[in-house]
VOMI-49842 format. One record per residue (C-alpha): residue in one letter; x, y, z. Coordinates in nm, 4 decimals, decimal comma. Example, Ala and Ser with C-alpha at 12.3 -4.5 7.8 and 13.67 -1.06 7.14 Angstrom:
+------+----------+----------+----------+
| type |       xx |       yy |       zz |
+------+----------+----------+----------+
|    a |   1,2300 |  -0,4500 |   0,7800 |
|    s |   1,3670 |  -0,1060 |   0,7140 |
+------+----------+----------+----------+
//
This chain:
+------+----------+----------+----------+
| type |       xx |       yy |       zz |
+------+----------+----------+----------+
|    m |  -2,0528 |   8,1125 |  -9,7564 |
|    d |  -2,1723 |   7,7506 |  -9,7891 |
|    n |  -2,1186 |   7,5773 |  -9,4530 |
|    r |  -2,3121 |   7,2631 |  -9,5308 |
|    p |  -2,1454 |   6,9533 |  -9,3793 |
|    t |  -1,9571 |   6,7199 |  -9,6109 |
|    r |  -2,1635 |   6,4184 |  -9,7093 |
|    w |  -2,0222 |   6,0765 |  -9,6200 |
|    y |  -1,9562 |   5,9790 |  -9,9820 |
|    q |  -1,7563 |   6,3012 | -10,0335 |
|    s |  -1,5353 |   6,2404 |  -9,7301 |
|    l |  -1,1627 |   6,2573 |  -9,7962 |
|    t |  -1,1175 |   6,0100 |  -9,5116 |
|    l |  -1,3241 |   5,7414 |  -9,6828 |
|    r |  -1,1634 |   5,8025 | -10,0191 |
|    l |  -0,8131 |   5,7769 |  -9,8753 |
|    l |  -0,9065 |   5,4668 |  -9,6799 |
|    a |  -1,0497 |   5,3079 |  -9,9940 |
|    l |  -0,7358 |   5,3933 | -10,1903 |
|    f |  -0,4990 |   5,2636 |  -9,9231 |
|    w |  -0,7118 |   4,9547 |  -9,8791 |
|    a |  -0,7156 |   4,8767 | -10,2508 |
|    l |  -0,3397 |   4,9186 | -10,2807 |
|    l |  -0,2637 |   4,7149 |  -9,9719 |
|    l |  -0,5161 |   4,4494 | -10,0687 |
|    g |  -0,3466 |   4,3927 | -10,4031 |
|    a |   0,0000 |   4,3812 | -10,2508 |
|    t |  -0,1116 |   4,1563 |  -9,9663 |
|    l |  -0,2902 |   3,9141 | -10,1984 |
|    a |   0,0209 |   3,8787 | -10,4111 |
|    a |   0,2457 |   3,8328 | -10,1077 |
|    f |   0,0198 |   3,5768 |  -9,9421 |
|    a |  -0,0272 |   3,3865 | -10,2676 |
|    s |   0,3470 |   3,3631 | -10,3160 |
|    v |   0,4118 |   3,2569 |  -9,9583 |
|    f |   0,1372 |   2,9968 |  -9,9412 |
|    y |   0,1866 |   2,8433 | -10,2825 |
|    l |   0,5649 |   2,8387 | -10,2721 |
|    t |   0,6366 |   2,7514 |  -9,9094 |
|    r |   0,3249 |   2,5768 |  -9,7794 |
|    p |   0,4263 |   2,2296 |  -9,6618 |
|    p |   0,2259 |   1,9367 |  -9,8014 |
|    q |  -0,0459 |   1,8098 |  -9,5697 |
|    p |  -0,0912 |   1,4361 |  -9,4899 |
|    q |  -0,4181 |   1,2628 |  -9,5682 |
|    a |  -0,5660 |   0,9188 |  -9,5331 |
|    v |  -0,3816 |   0,6673 |  -9,7495 |
|    s |  -0,5490 |   0,5561 | -10,0715 |
|    s |  -0,7017 |   0,2079 | -10,0709 |
|    d |  -0,4812 |   0,0994 | -10,3592 |
|    f |  -0,1697 |   0,1125 | -10,1369 |
|    e |  -0,2913 |  -0,1502 |  -9,8914 |
|    r |  -0,4609 |  -0,3565 | -10,1613 |
|    t |  -0,1447 |  -0,3693 | -10,3708 |
|    l |   0,1067 |  -0,4007 | -10,0866 |
|    r |  -0,0878 |  -0,6443 |  -9,8628 |
|    p |   0,0697 |  -0,9633 | -10,0036 |
|    i |   0,4168 |  -0,8223 |  -9,9456 |
|    l |   0,3496 |  -0,6719 |  -9,6041 |
|    e |   0,2151 |  -1,0025 |  -9,4722 |
|    q |   0,5555 |  -1,1685 |  -9,5235 |
|    a |   0,7549 |  -1,0064 |  -9,2416 |
|    e |   1,0477 |  -1,2427 |  -9,2961 |
|    n |   1,1132 |  -1,0711 |  -9,6306 |
|    f |   1,1703 |  -0,7274 |  -9,4674 |
|    a |   1,5467 |  -0,7566 |  -9,5074 |
|    l |   1,5022 |  -0,7881 |  -9,8829 |
|    l |   1,3098 |  -0,4596 |  -9,9137 |
|    q |   1,5993 |  -0,2232 |  -9,9637 |
|    p |   1,5363 |   0,1576 |  -9,9974 |
|    g |   1,4974 |   0,2553 | -10,3622 |
|    r |   1,3828 |  -0,0929 | -10,4661 |
|    l |   1,0588 |  -0,1439 | -10,6608 |
|    l |   0,8103 |  -0,3577 | -10,4732 |
|    v |   0,5423 |  -0,4100 | -10,7283 |
|    g |   0,4425 |  -0,2043 | -11,0312 |
|    e |   0,5418 |   0,1609 | -10,9625 |
|    y |   0,5511 |   0,1239 | -10,5837 |
|    r |   0,9006 |   0,1888 | -10,4511 |
|    v |   1,0558 |   0,1698 | -10,1030 |
|    v |   1,1543 |   0,5168 |  -9,9780 |
|    a |   1,2670 |   0,4424 |  -9,6226 |
|    r |   1,2568 |   0,1659 |  -9,3652 |
|    r |   1,3256 |   0,1186 |  -8,9947 |
|    s |   1,4094 |  -0,2226 |  -8,8551 |
|    s |   1,2797 |  -0,3322 |  -8,5171 |
|    e |   1,6125 |  -0,4997 |  -8,4356 |
|    d |   1,8600 |  -0,2093 |  -8,4446 |
|    g |   1,6118 |   0,0821 |  -8,4909 |
|    d |   1,8271 |   0,2369 |  -8,7627 |
|    l |   1,6586 |   0,4363 |  -9,0383 |
|    d |   1,7541 |   0,3525 |  -9,3964 |
|    m |   1,6540 |   0,5975 |  -9,6717 |
|    t |   1,6900 |   0,5979 | -10,0474 |
|    q |   1,9955 |   0,7846 | -10,1639 |
|    g |   1,9454 |   1,1122 | -10,3531 |
|    l |   1,5990 |   1,1964 | -10,2195 |
|    s |   1,4814 |   1,5525 | -10,2516 |
|    q |   1,4464 |   1,7523 |  -9,9316 |
|    e |   1,0660 |   1,7581 |  -9,9583 |
|    t |   1,0486 |   1,3803 | -10,0034 |
|    a |   1,2920 |   1,3192 |  -9,7167 |
|    r |   1,0939 |   1,5473 |  -9,4836 |
|    a |   0,7711 |   1,3702 |  -9,5759 |
|    a |   0,9261 |   1,0294 |  -9,5073 |
|    l |   1,0652 |   1,1406 |  -9,1716 |
|    s |   0,7308 |   1,2884 |  -9,0667 |
|    l |   0,5545 |   0,9574 |  -9,1411 |
|    i |   0,8070 |   0,6935 |  -9,0241 |
|    d |   0,7593 |   0,7534 |  -8,6507 |
|    s |   0,3824 |   0,7989 |  -8,6637 |
|    d |   0,1768 |   0,5537 |  -8,4605 |
|    s |  -0,1467 |   0,6347 |  -8,6416 |
|    a |  -0,2941 |   0,4617 |  -8,9423 |
|    p |  -0,0929 |   0,4941 |  -9,2645 |
|    q |  -0,1135 |   0,8365 |  -9,4329 |
|    q |   0,0046 |   0,9756 |  -9,7630 |
|    i |   0,1653 |   1,3076 |  -9,8596 |
|    a |   0,1785 |   1,4432 | -10,2143 |
|    v |   0,5379 |   1,5466 | -10,2879 |
|    r |   0,6898 |   1,6326 | -10,6263 |
|    g |   0,4399 |   1,4395 | -10,8377 |
|    q |   0,4259 |   1,1332 | -10,6136 |
|    f |   0,2546 |   1,0008 | -10,3038 |
|    v |   0,4805 |   0,9186 | -10,0075 |
|    a |   0,2796 |   0,6863 |  -9,7799 |
|    g |   0,3290 |   0,5038 |  -9,4517 |
|    p |   0,4124 |   0,3753 |  -9,2068 |
|    f |   0,3312 |   0,0236 |  -9,3221 |
|    f |   0,4141 |  -0,2371 |  -9,0585 |
|    m |   0,5929 |  -0,5679 |  -9,1227 |
|    g |   0,5935 |  -0,7113 |  -8,7762 |
|    d |   0,7642 |  -0,4482 |  -8,5608 |
|    s |   0,9428 |  -0,2914 |  -8,8569 |
|    r |   0,8188 |   0,0116 |  -9,0510 |
|    l |   0,8158 |   0,0874 |  -9,4185 |
|    i |   0,7637 |   0,4101 |  -9,6223 |
|    v |   0,6539 |   0,3581 |  -9,9826 |
|    s |   0,5974 |   0,5952 | -10,2783 |
|    r |   0,4217 |   0,5813 | -10,6131 |
|    p |   0,3710 |   0,8412 | -10,8908 |
|    l |   0,0498 |   1,0459 | -10,9024 |
|    s |  -0,2008 |   0,9771 | -11,1743 |
|    g |  -0,3376 |   1,2596 | -11,3923 |
|    d |  -0,6722 |   1,2547 | -11,2135 |
|    e |  -0,5022 |   1,2754 | -10,8741 |
|    v |  -0,2943 |   1,5740 | -10,9797 |
|    a |  -0,6091 |   1,7595 | -11,0954 |
|    e |  -0,8012 |   1,6692 | -10,7798 |
|    l |  -0,5211 |   1,7898 | -10,5522 |
|    a |  -0,4955 |   2,1181 | -10,7402 |
|    a |  -0,8715 |   2,1778 | -10,7157 |
|    r |  -0,8776 |   2,0893 | -10,3457 |
|    d |  -0,5873 |   2,3236 | -10,2691 |
|    e |  -0,7682 |   2,6045 | -10,4484 |
|    r |  -1,0919 |   2,5401 | -10,2589 |
|    e |  -0,9177 |   2,5303 |  -9,9221 |
|    l |  -0,6600 |   2,8018 |  -9,9760 |
|    l |  -0,8503 |   3,0739 | -10,1630 |
|    p |  -1,1141 |   3,1611 |  -9,8956 |
|    n |  -0,8527 |   3,1701 |  -9,6210 |
|    l |  -0,6220 |   3,3708 |  -9,8410 |
|    l |  -0,8939 |   3,6243 |  -9,9182 |
|    w |  -1,0007 |   3,6644 |  -9,5565 |
|    m |  -0,6446 |   3,7051 |  -9,4373 |
|    a |  -0,5692 |   3,9555 |  -9,7135 |
|    v |  -0,8858 |   4,1592 |  -9,6454 |
|    t |  -0,8240 |   4,1645 |  -9,2694 |
|    a |  -0,4542 |   4,2484 |  -9,2899 |
|    s |  -0,4970 |   4,5133 |  -9,5590 |
|    g |  -0,8001 |   4,6622 |  -9,3786 |
|    i |  -0,6008 |   4,7075 |  -9,0599 |
|    g |  -0,3112 |   4,8541 |  -9,2564 |
|    a |  -0,5390 |   5,0924 |  -9,4452 |
|    l |  -0,7046 |   5,2023 |  -9,1202 |
|    i |  -0,3701 |   5,2779 |  -8,9615 |
|    l |  -0,2473 |   5,4672 |  -9,2673 |
|    g |  -0,5773 |   5,6527 |  -9,3010 |
|    i |  -0,5769 |   5,7627 |  -8,9377 |
|    w |  -0,2113 |   5,8610 |  -8,9580 |
|    f |  -0,2722 |   6,0741 |  -9,2679 |
|    v |  -0,6236 |   6,2076 |  -9,2137 |
|    r |  -0,6163 |   6,3007 |  -8,8438 |
|    p |  -0,3789 |   6,5950 |  -8,9048 |
|    l |  -0,6039 |   6,7170 |  -9,1874 |
|    r |  -0,9102 |   6,7020 |  -8,9625 |
|    r |  -0,7203 |   6,8902 |  -8,6919 |
|    l |  -0,6211 |   7,1573 |  -8,9462 |
|    r |  -0,9827 |   7,1830 |  -9,0645 |
|    t |  -1,1060 |   7,2315 |  -8,7074 |
|    a |  -0,8355 |   7,4894 |  -8,6383 |
|    t |  -0,9297 |   7,6802 |  -8,9550 |
|    r |  -1,2911 |   7,6949 |  -8,8396 |
|    e |  -1,1757 |   7,8245 |  -8,5013 |
|    i |  -0,9779 |   8,0988 |  -8,6756 |
|    a |  -1,2818 |   8,1872 |  -8,8870 |
|    a |  -1,4814 |   8,2150 |  -8,5642 |
|    g |  -1,2276 |   8,4671 |  -8,4313 |
|    s |  -0,9875 |   8,2529 |  -8,2270 |
|    a |  -0,6285 |   8,3737 |  -8,2051 |
|    e |  -0,5067 |   8,0425 |  -8,0582 |
|    p |  -0,6596 |   7,7531 |  -8,2554 |
|    n |  -0,6135 |   7,4058 |  -8,1118 |
|    l |  -0,3463 |   7,2516 |  -8,3341 |
|    a |  -0,2374 |   6,9921 |  -8,0756 |
|    r |   0,1175 |   6,8737 |  -8,1616 |
|    l |   0,0993 |   6,9507 |  -8,5327 |
|    p |   0,3338 |   7,2544 |  -8,5198 |
|    a |   0,6064 |   7,0247 |  -8,3808 |
|    r |   0,6018 |   6,8009 |  -8,6875 |
|    r |   0,8929 |   6,8312 |  -8,9264 |
|    d |   0,7028 |   6,7576 |  -9,2465 |
|    e |   0,4789 |   6,9666 |  -9,4761 |
|    l |   0,1819 |   6,9329 |  -9,2406 |
|    g |   0,3907 |   7,0727 |  -8,9579 |
|    e |   0,4955 |   7,3656 |  -9,1749 |
|    l |   0,1319 |   7,4291 |  -9,2675 |
|    a |   0,0297 |   7,4146 |  -8,8995 |
|    r |   0,2970 |   7,6670 |  -8,8014 |
|    t |   0,1911 |   7,8985 |  -9,0827 |
|    l |  -0,1721 |   7,8667 |  -8,9783 |
|    k |  -0,0847 |   7,9485 |  -8,6187 |
|    t |   0,1020 |   8,2617 |  -8,7251 |
|    t |  -0,1835 |   8,3607 |  -8,9547 |
|    a |  -0,4335 |   8,3259 |  -8,6704 |
|    i |  -0,2348 |   8,5648 |  -8,4516 |
|    e |  -0,1946 |   8,8173 |  -8,7335 |
|    l |  -0,5652 |   8,8031 |  -8,8219 |
|    a |  -0,6698 |   8,8451 |  -8,4601 |
|    t |  -0,4320 |   9,1386 |  -8,4182 |
|    s |  -0,5590 |   9,3038 |  -8,7369 |
|    r |  -0,9212 |   9,2417 |  -8,6416 |
|    d |  -0,8754 |   9,3849 |  -8,2932 |
|    a |  -0,6943 |   9,6873 |  -8,4323 |
|    q |  -0,9750 |   9,7471 |  -8,6802 |
|    r |  -1,2395 |   9,7237 |  -8,4096 |
|    r |  -1,0476 |   9,9546 |  -8,1790 |
|    l |  -1,0036 |  10,2023 |  -8,4620 |
|    l |  -1,3753 |  10,2005 |  -8,5402 |
|    s |  -1,4646 |  10,2425 |  -8,1768 |
|    d |  -1,2049 |  10,5141 |  -8,1077 |
|    v |  -1,2854 |  10,7126 |  -8,4203 |
|    s |  -1,6576 |  10,6913 |  -8,3486 |
|    h |  -1,6100 |  10,8136 |  -7,9923 |
|    e |  -1,3866 |  11,0964 |  -8,1058 |
|    l |  -1,6415 |  11,2080 |  -8,3652 |
|    r |  -1,9378 |  11,2089 |  -8,1285 |
|    s |  -1,8089 |  11,5001 |  -7,9205 |
|    p |  -1,7652 |  11,7554 |  -8,2051 |
|    l |  -2,0930 |  11,6396 |  -8,3575 |
|    a |  -2,2705 |  11,6942 |  -8,0279 |
|    r |  -2,1217 |  12,0432 |  -8,0052 |
|    l |  -2,2293 |  12,1155 |  -8,3638 |
|    q |  -2,5820 |  12,0060 |  -8,2821 |
|    v |  -2,5929 |  12,2273 |  -7,9717 |
|    a |  -2,4565 |  12,5230 |  -8,1685 |
|    l |  -2,7110 |  12,4665 |  -8,4420 |
|    d |  -2,9938 |  12,4522 |  -8,1881 |
|    l |  -2,8754 |  12,7788 |  -8,0320 |
|    l |  -2,8700 |  12,9495 |  -8,3719 |
|    e |  -3,2149 |  12,8221 |  -8,4633 |
|    s |  -3,4685 |  13,0892 |  -8,5580 |
|    e |  -3,7730 |  13,1259 |  -8,7780 |
|    e |  -3,5622 |  13,2794 |  -9,0503 |
|    l |  -3,3014 |  13,0035 |  -9,0375 |
|    r |  -3,5692 |  12,7340 |  -9,0383 |
|    k |  -3,6630 |  12,8553 |  -9,3835 |
|    s |  -3,3055 |  12,8314 |  -9,5114 |
|    n |  -3,2229 |  12,5217 |  -9,7141 |
|    h |  -2,8601 |  12,5466 |  -9,6015 |
|    w |  -2,9574 |  12,5325 |  -9,2368 |
|    l |  -3,1911 |  12,2373 |  -9,3005 |
|    m |  -2,9164 |  12,0552 |  -9,4902 |
|    m |  -2,6708 |  12,1092 |  -9,2051 |
|    e |  -2,9217 |  11,9714 |  -8,9550 |
|    k |  -2,9909 |  11,6732 |  -9,1793 |
|    d |  -2,6201 |  11,5974 |  -9,2313 |
|    i |  -2,5440 |  11,6210 |  -8,8600 |
|    l |  -2,8289 |  11,3799 |  -8,7867 |
|    r |  -2,7074 |  11,1445 |  -9,0582 |
|    l |  -2,3488 |  11,1516 |  -8,9270 |
|    s |  -2,4759 |  11,0853 |  -8,5760 |
|    r |  -2,6664 |  10,7782 |  -8,6965 |
|    i |  -2,3623 |  10,6478 |  -8,8873 |
|    i |  -2,1456 |  10,6839 |  -8,5779 |
|    d |  -2,4067 |  10,5131 |  -8,3610 |
|    s |  -2,4179 |  10,2264 |  -8,6116 |
|    i |  -2,0389 |  10,1906 |  -8,6048 |
|    l |  -2,0395 |  10,1882 |  -8,2259 |
|    w |  -2,3152 |   9,9277 |  -8,2115 |
|    l |  -2,1322 |   9,7131 |  -8,4655 |
|    s |  -1,8127 |   9,7381 |  -8,2627 |
|    r |  -1,9959 |   9,6432 |  -7,9421 |
|    l |  -2,1619 |   9,3432 |  -8,1053 |
|    e |  -1,8408 |   9,2117 |  -8,2615 |
|    n |  -1,6488 |   9,2515 |  -7,9377 |
|    g |  -1,9226 |   9,0896 |  -7,7318 |
|    i |  -1,9836 |   9,4053 |  -7,5298 |
|    a |  -2,3521 |   9,4290 |  -7,6158 |
|    k |  -2,5462 |   9,1970 |  -7,3852 |
|    l |  -2,8934 |   9,0635 |  -7,4390 |
|    e |  -3,1432 |   9,1905 |  -7,1820 |
|    r |  -3,4725 |   9,0140 |  -7,2403 |
|    e |  -3,8088 |   9,1568 |  -7,1568 |
|    d |  -4,1603 |   9,1229 |  -7,2941 |
|    v |  -4,1906 |   9,3290 |  -7,6118 |
|    s |  -4,5147 |   9,3816 |  -7,8058 |
|    l |  -4,4261 |   9,3587 |  -8,1718 |
|    s |  -4,7451 |   9,5396 |  -8,2760 |
|    a |  -4,6787 |   9,8303 |  -8,0375 |
|    m |  -4,3175 |   9,8613 |  -8,1549 |
|    l |  -4,4182 |   9,8789 |  -8,5225 |
|    k |  -4,6843 |  10,1436 |  -8,4466 |
|    e |  -4,4314 |  10,3434 |  -8,2452 |
|    l |  -4,1824 |  10,3222 |  -8,5320 |
|    e |  -4,4450 |  10,4465 |  -8,7785 |
|    s |  -4,5356 |  10,7352 |  -8,5479 |
|    d |  -4,1712 |  10,8372 |  -8,4984 |
|    l |  -4,1017 |  10,8373 |  -8,8715 |
|    v |  -4,4020 |  11,0601 |  -8,9435 |
|    y |  -4,3091 |  11,2928 |  -8,6557 |
|    e |  -3,9550 |  11,3159 |  -8,7915 |
|    n |  -4,0708 |  11,3979 |  -9,1462 |
|    d |  -4,4182 |  11,4259 |  -9,2961 |
|    v |  -4,2870 |  11,2677 |  -9,6156 |
|    y |  -4,3230 |  10,9252 |  -9,4484 |
|    a |  -4,6937 |  10,9731 |  -9,3752 |
|    g |  -4,9045 |  10,6918 |  -9,5187 |
|    r |  -4,6091 |  10,5194 |  -9,6835 |
|    l |  -4,5340 |  10,2584 |  -9,4159 |
|    q |  -4,7816 |   9,9719 |  -9,4180 |
|    i |  -4,7734 |   9,7597 |  -9,1038 |
|    p |  -4,9881 |   9,4609 |  -8,9974 |
|    h |  -5,3147 |   9,5585 |  -8,8307 |
|    e |  -5,3707 |   9,2261 |  -8,6563 |
|    d |  -5,2348 |   9,1598 |  -8,3085 |
|    l |  -4,8850 |   9,0192 |  -8,3228 |
|    p |  -4,7246 |   8,8013 |  -8,0521 |
|    v |  -4,5272 |   8,9288 |  -7,7555 |
|    l |  -4,1558 |   8,8449 |  -7,7791 |
|    a |  -3,9118 |   8,7854 |  -7,4960 |
|    t |  -3,6251 |   8,9867 |  -7,6404 |
|    d |  -3,4122 |   9,2984 |  -7,6102 |
|    p |  -3,6283 |   9,6008 |  -7,7102 |
|    i |  -3,3295 |   9,8210 |  -7,8002 |
|    l |  -3,1780 |   9,5705 |  -8,0417 |
|    l |  -3,5165 |   9,4806 |  -8,1920 |
|    r |  -3,6030 |   9,8482 |  -8,2472 |
|    l |  -3,2581 |   9,9045 |  -8,4002 |
|    i |  -3,3135 |   9,6176 |  -8,6483 |
|    l |  -3,6656 |   9,7182 |  -8,7498 |
|    e |  -3,5790 |  10,0853 |  -8,7868 |
|    n |  -3,2706 |  10,0120 |  -8,9959 |
|    l |  -3,4643 |   9,7772 |  -9,2242 |
|    v |  -3,7481 |  10,0273 |  -9,2748 |
|    r |  -3,5169 |  10,3250 |  -9,3325 |
|    n |  -3,3062 |  10,1191 |  -9,5719 |
|    a |  -3,6224 |  10,0240 |  -9,7651 |
|    f |  -3,7268 |  10,3911 |  -9,7937 |
|    q |  -3,3769 |  10,4994 |  -9,9009 |
|    y |  -3,3502 |  10,2464 | -10,1845 |
|    g |  -3,7141 |  10,2682 | -10,2937 |
|    p |  -3,8787 |  10,5376 | -10,5090 |
|    d |  -3,9366 |  10,8808 | -10,3531 |
|    d |  -4,3098 |  10,8198 | -10,3245 |
|    g |  -4,2885 |  10,4417 | -10,2797 |
|    h |  -4,4357 |  10,2391 |  -9,9987 |
|    v |  -4,2666 |  10,0031 |  -9,7542 |
|    t |  -4,4672 |   9,6995 |  -9,6434 |
|    v |  -4,4086 |   9,5065 |  -9,3214 |
|    i |  -4,5560 |   9,1533 |  -9,3152 |
|    a |  -4,5535 |   8,9170 |  -9,0158 |
|    d |  -4,5837 |   8,5391 |  -9,0552 |
|    v |  -4,6373 |   8,3643 |  -8,7223 |
|    t |  -4,5868 |   7,9923 |  -8,6585 |
|    k |  -4,5817 |   7,7889 |  -8,3381 |
|    r |  -4,2120 |   7,8436 |  -8,2807 |
|    e |  -4,1114 |   8,1631 |  -8,4590 |
|    v |  -4,2228 |   8,4836 |  -8,6245 |
|    k |  -4,0961 |   8,6052 |  -8,9607 |
|    i |  -4,1021 |   8,9828 |  -9,0134 |
|    k |  -4,0667 |   9,0738 |  -9,3811 |
|    v |  -3,9815 |   9,4275 |  -9,4905 |
|    c |  -4,0501 |   9,4831 |  -9,8619 |
|    d |  -3,9716 |   9,7919 | -10,0685 |
|    q |  -4,0756 |   9,8972 | -10,4189 |
|    g |  -3,7263 |   9,9600 | -10,5470 |
|    p |  -3,5433 |   9,7930 | -10,8370 |
|    g |  -3,4048 |   9,5148 | -10,6175 |
|    v |  -3,0451 |   9,3976 | -10,6106 |
|    d |  -2,8382 |   9,2024 | -10,8599 |
|    e |  -2,8631 |   8,8337 | -10,7662 |
|    s |  -2,4848 |   8,8011 | -10,7502 |
|    k |  -2,4728 |   9,0725 | -10,4811 |
|    v |  -2,7586 |   8,9618 | -10,2531 |
|    e |  -2,5291 |   8,7670 | -10,0183 |
|    e |  -2,2912 |   9,0662 |  -9,9943 |
|    l |  -2,5620 |   9,2982 |  -9,8599 |
|    f |  -2,4711 |   9,1954 |  -9,5046 |
|    v |  -2,0984 |   9,2685 |  -9,5479 |
|    p |  -1,9966 |   9,5854 |  -9,3588 |
|    f |  -1,9518 |   9,8945 |  -9,5828 |
|    f |  -2,0890 |   9,7139 |  -9,8885 |
|    r |  -2,3325 |   9,9157 | -10,1021 |
|    a |  -2,5082 |   9,7476 | -10,3920 |
|    d |  -2,5254 |  10,0619 | -10,6095 |
|    p |  -2,3735 |  10,3660 | -10,4337 |
|    s |  -2,3893 |  10,5805 | -10,7481 |
|    r |  -2,7712 |  10,5774 | -10,7505 |
|    h |  -2,8349 |  10,6810 | -10,3898 |
|    h |  -2,5989 |  10,9467 | -10,2683 |
|    g |  -2,8150 |  11,0099 |  -9,9633 |
|    a |  -2,7986 |  10,6494 |  -9,8468 |
|    g |  -2,5761 |  10,5254 |  -9,5678 |
|    v |  -2,2278 |  10,3812 |  -9,5792 |
|    g |  -2,3309 |  10,0159 |  -9,5889 |
|    l |  -2,3474 |   9,9397 |  -9,2171 |
|    g |  -2,7231 |   9,9118 |  -9,1719 |
|    l |  -2,7791 |   9,5538 |  -9,2850 |
|    a |  -2,4491 |   9,4343 |  -9,1353 |
|    l |  -2,5569 |   9,5815 |  -8,8018 |
|    c |  -2,9018 |   9,4224 |  -8,8349 |
|    q |  -2,7562 |   9,0811 |  -8,9105 |
|    r |  -2,5284 |   9,0824 |  -8,6069 |
|    s |  -2,8068 |   9,2153 |  -8,3858 |
|    s |  -3,0451 |   8,9416 |  -8,5031 |
|    a |  -2,7831 |   8,6797 |  -8,4186 |
|    v |  -2,7585 |   8,8231 |  -8,0651 |
|    l |  -3,1380 |   8,7926 |  -8,0377 |
|    g |  -3,1206 |   8,4255 |  -8,1384 |
|    g |  -3,2631 |   8,4820 |  -8,4873 |
|    h |  -3,1300 |   8,5334 |  -8,8365 |
|    l |  -3,1668 |   8,7697 |  -9,1300 |
|    e |  -3,1915 |   8,6940 |  -9,5003 |
|    a |  -3,2614 |   8,8915 |  -9,8148 |
|    r |  -3,4011 |   8,8102 | -10,1579 |
|    n |  -3,5475 |   8,9832 | -10,4587 |
|    h |  -3,9265 |   8,9659 | -10,4372 |
|    p |  -4,0936 |   8,8019 | -10,7405 |
|    d |  -4,3180 |   9,1085 | -10,7788 |
|    g |  -4,0228 |   9,3485 | -10,7632 |
|    g |  -3,8224 |   9,5155 | -10,4907 |
|    l |  -3,6051 |   9,3748 | -10,2145 |
|    e |  -3,7503 |   9,1632 |  -9,9340 |
|    v |  -3,5537 |   9,1319 |  -9,6090 |
|    t |  -3,6815 |   8,8719 |  -9,3615 |
|    l |  -3,6071 |   8,8778 |  -8,9886 |
|    t |  -3,6773 |   8,5456 |  -8,8164 |
|    l |  -3,7069 |   8,5469 |  -8,4362 |
|    p |  -3,8025 |   8,2738 |  -8,1885 |
|    l |  -4,1321 |   8,3193 |  -8,0034 |
|    k |  -4,1588 |   8,3645 |  -7,6288 |
|    s |  -4,1382 |   8,0233 |  -7,4634 |
+------+----------+----------+----------+
//
């Protein structure tokens, strides 16, 4: 199984955030553009020089203020919009003004600053112009150049602010939506990994209480975790119980066979086959028990100094003592190998299983080679056989319990627990196991273990 972490550019979180952001950015830009362009009030600016230059002769004659009625043309296209007399303080405005023009006039009439102008509906509304203590608001139409300049200035001033506001607002919205949508998915992913690791109660937080599809998925996942844990525990108990129950009759069979042993029986192929089958069944049961202990966490690591060279020589000696057929067929390193701080029982179990497996799946007269590569931090022990190897599509399945690559070719081989047992044992020792087809032929299984610190 490929457990490589997801790269940042493959993250569902980033992709969802980008999608939400793009959608919100477009909607926000359109909304802000509509609001600003349609409802933004006109802003006052310094009055153009032509107002004072044109109106100066009139404004200097304060006694003529009463003649300047709202709506009346003063000179050229300059027209009175509103006035306020100093005597009664009443405000007179031109009849029929648009709301925008009236608001502009009202905002300027009471100002005590220098005269300003506001662009409203194709005209400039400017003021206040003073005639003694009285005030005057005047308008004139915009020229073509002024209309173009105002449009360009609005675009220059509005667009950057509009973009920044849209990016900020949509970014915050996308972040909120992304967190709201992605956090449950991340929680489900973590819970799934916990279930894969053997947990019966994955941490789903408050997801099962949700009333949507994610809540339904969380509840289903919780139920699945309990069912898987129950099935897994039942399977382990069954393996352990069956193995224990089989050991007693096998032990009695072995005792009975030993009591019946004689020179005549030793020459019988039937007697030898019985002894061989009993030994094989005993090893299968021991493997099942060890596998059950490892998976249930019963087997504990008891470290002690172990000479790798001595253990390999002892293994070679035991194989030859067991059967002369192994003599000269196991090739082990002759150089001194490092001392490991590890559990000798588990290490011996791994090495013996790997070597026996190599002999079983190799040719009858083939050799098994053990190679040790030592670095500063670890040692790699490679066990190579001279067999046909394994189909590349099945190499990863070699460590699955009860899997046999080609059971029809080796009827005397085990039941597919050897490599599974070795893999779990190597994990307990802090190492790992991998297999590959050797370029020169045969299967190569590599055990990697940390060196003594």
